[in-house]
N, C-alpha and C positions, 0 to 999 in steps of 0.2 A: 504494500500500500504506500510505501514511502515515495515511489515514483509518481503517485497521484496525490500526494499530500497537499500540494498547493491548491488543487481543486477541492479537496475535502475541507480544507481550512476556509476557503472562500464560501462554500455552501454553509458551513457551520456558522461563520461570521454573519452572513446575510440572514440566516434563520434565527440568529441569536441563541445558538446552541453551544454551550461550552464544550470544547474538544480537549480530551485528555489523551496523551500519547505515551507509549512505553519506551521512548528513547529520548534522552536529554537533548541531543542535537536537533531533533525534529521539533521540539518545543520552541526553539529560536525562530522558527518560521511563522509562528502565530498561534500555536495551541495555548490553551489556558494553563495547563500543567503537564508535567511529565513525572513518571516514576520509573526509575530504572538504574542501570549501572553507568558509571563513567568509564569511557574507554581508556583514559589514562590509568585509572585505578586497576582495571583488568590487566593492562600491560605491565604494571608494576608487580601485581600478584603473579603473573606468568613469569616475569623476570626472576622473581625469587625462586620459583620452582626450577627454572633453567639453571640458576646458579648452583642449586643443590646437586643437579645432575652433572654439570660441568666440573664441579669441584670434587666429584667422586663420592660425595656424602650419601647419595641415594641413586638407585637405578630408576629409570622412567617407570618401570612396572611397580615400584614401591610407592609411588606418589598417587594418591587417590584423586579422582575427579572432584573438584571443589566448586561450589557455587561462588559467586562474587562475595568478597568479604563485607562489602557495604553496598547498600542501595540508597539512592537519593530521591527526595521529592522536591521538585522545583516548581515554583509558581511564577507565571509570567504576568506581572502586575498590569502591564500595559494592555495585554489581551483580556485580562479579567475585567478591566474597567470598560472595555468596548462593548 
């Protein structure tokens, strides 16, 4: 849906329907709020895992799949007022 997000935002704005998205970058286009992970944080978390592998402390098979360590809720005040 991200490829059509501009159209969805336009319709939501014109109909005065608040739009919530699941990706922080998409919120910057005009959604009222977003709840999701930050790509920088995911990259940092992945880097920590890679460092454990590259340093020989762990094998890739020893590292479990992990969810993001943190999620963020961000409100777009400008869109919320509109």
